[in-house]
N, C-alpha and C positions, 0 to 999 in steps of 0.2 A: 504494500500499500504506499507507494510513494506519494511524497507531499506533491499537491498540484496547486497551480495557480488561483488566485482569488476570484472568487465568481460572486462578487458582493453585491447585494440587492443595492436599491436606492435607499438613501439613509432614513431609518425610521426609530422607533423605540427599540433600543437592544434587548431581545430576549437573554435570558438567563437560563443557562442550562445545567444540569447536575450531571457530570460524567462518572458513571460507576463502574470500575473495573480494577482489577488487582494487578494488571499489566502496565508498569509505570511507563513503558515506550508509547502503549497506545494512547493511555490518558494523555501523554505530551503532545503526541501527533493530533489527537483531537482538538486539544486546547488550542494549539498554533493554527489549525486549519479553519476550526469553526470561529475562532477568534479574528482571523482575518477576514471573514465573510459575514461580520456583522454581528456575533454573537457574543455575550458574556459567559464565561464558563466557571464551574467550580467542581473539585474533582473528589472523589470517595473511593478508597482502595479496599473497602470493605461495606457489608451492611451495616453495622453499627454506624459507621460514618455518613452513610447515606440517610440513614434514618435521622442522624443529628441534624444533617444540613436541610432535609426537607420540613422538620420540625421548627427550624430556626426561620422558615418561611423566604418569599422572594424567589422561588423556583417557578419557573414557567414550563420545563418539560425536563423529563430524565431519559438519560440514554443508559440502559441497564445491562451489563454483561451477566449470565447465569451463573458462571463459574466463580464464586466468590468465596474466600477462606473460611469465614465464620458463619455463614448461613447461606443455604441454597438461593439463587437469585428468584426461582419460582415463589418460594415463601416471602421473599421480600416484595416481589410484585402483587403478591395478595394482600399484604400489608399496604402497600401504597394505593390499591384501589379501594381499600375499605376504610383508611384514615387520611388519605390525601385526595384522590380521585381525579388528579391531575393527568396529562397525557403522558404516557410510557411508550418509547420505542425500545424494544428488545434488541441489542446488538450481542450477537452471541456466535461461538464456535459451535455451538450445537446446531446444527444444520438440518439434523433429522425431521421428518415430518411430523413425528410425535410430540417432539419438542416446539415446534411453532403451533401446532394445534392447543397443546397445553397453554402455551403463552398467551396465546388469543384468546381461549377460554377463560382464563383468569383475568382478561379486559386490557391487555396489551394493545396500544393504537397501531402499532407497525411492529414486524419484526424482520431484522436484517441479519443475514448469516455472514461470519467471517469467513474469509478475508472479502471486504466490501471495498468499494469503489467510494472514494472521498465525495465526488461530485452526486453520486447517487443517494448516499446519505444525507447530504445537506439538502438536497431535493426532497426527501422524506422529511426531515426535520421541518422544513418550511411549509410543506403541505400540511403535517399535523397541527403546526401551530397557527395556520390559517384557518384551518377548521374548527379548532379550539376558540379562536376569538372571533369568528365570524359570527353577526347577529342573525337572529333567526330570519327567513324569508318568506315570511307570510305576513305581508303588511296588513291583511284585513283582521288579523287576529293575534293576540298575546298569549291564547291558550287554545287547546285543542282538547274536546273530551270524546271518550269512547269507552263503553262498556263500563262506566262508572270510573274509570280513570281520567284523571287531568293532567296533562301535559303543560306547564308555564314555560313557553318557548324564551322569554328572557332571563328567567331563573335557572332554566335548565333543570326543572324539579318535575318529577313525575310523583302522584298522590293516588291511591286507592280510594275506593267510594267512601271508605272509614276516614279519610284525609291522613292517614299514614303515609310517610315518604318511603317511595321505593328509590333505592339507591341505583344510579346509572353512571356507568362510566363515560367519558366523552363518546367515544365510537359508539356505544349502545344508544345515548341520545340522539347522535347523527343518522343512526340507522331508523330509531323509531320515527324520528321527525320526517325523514325521507318517505316512509311508509305512510304515515298519515295525512302529508300533504297531497298523496294520490292513492287515496282509497280505491277500493273496487278497480284497480287498474294493475296489470302485471308488469312489474319492475324486472329487467333482466339483472343477471349478478353485474353485469358491468357499470350499470346504470348505479346499482348499489355500491359497488368497488369504489365508483366515482365519488361517491356521497361521502364513503368513508375514509379513503385514501388518496383521491385525487388520480387515479389510474384505473385501467381495466383489469380484470380478473385474467390470471394466466389459464392455460388448458388444464392445469392440475392444481389450481388454486382452491384451497377450501376455505379461504378467509370468510367469505360471506356466509357459508352453510353454518361455520362455527359461531359468528357472530348473530347469526338467526336463532341458534339453538340457545344460545346464551339468553336473548331477548326474552325467548318463550318461556323460559323457566322462571322469567319474572311477571309476565303478563298472563299467560296462560292459565286457565282453570287446570287442564291436565296437558302438558307439555307434550306428552306421548301421543296426545290425539288432538292437534292443535285447531282451534276455531277461528282464530284472529288472524294469524299469519298462515296461509295457505302456500304449498309448494306446488308450483304448475311445472308438470314434467316437461324438461327441456326448455323451457322459456325463462323461469326465475320465481318469484315471489309476489302474492297478492295480500294486501291488507284486506279482509274480508268483512270487519264491522262497520257500521256507519261511524262518521267523524263529524262533529260540529265545533263551530267557533265559539270561544266562550270569552 
């Protein structure tokens, strides 16, 4: 992964990224490259350091390696999604499909396998940051209701019929919003992948299927027999319930 030339975007507020990896060379490489391309960075060589940095505040995105010396990275990812819920990109040498699926199941916003291209990683970072910061694209309504649920687009908050909050990761919110904004319409995996990751799905990419399964477990009465998010064979997914603005 040789250093590459700057691909700096136009001047804007600098996002602060937490780089979590026990390899000092990779931390230095990422800090140098991302710093040259408009990002502020902080580094953590262990899960304990990462937890402390996130708890201190001011982190906009975490780049997380899974092979940490004091705790499995997937355990740290689970902690981040329950206690912090900000965007996380897994950057790991574990490139096997099962690790990708588990990482996405736990709420990672993207997964980049080592060795990686620095420009591609920067593009993924910018894409996730744009989606995390993007305002809701439904000017006619601040909230959407379906089957007793209420999705507050401004607060990115989902509540059930009793008013209890259902925690959503950034990716889960974006996926649900995309489905609710086009109910009763079949959305292809490429359309949904674009909403989540700003790119089309590859021929063997299970990202959308994993994300749909995770979302079903949060809103379906029976995730094994879904009545809200329907799979349309060979086409994609359809949100079957009525959606109203509120």
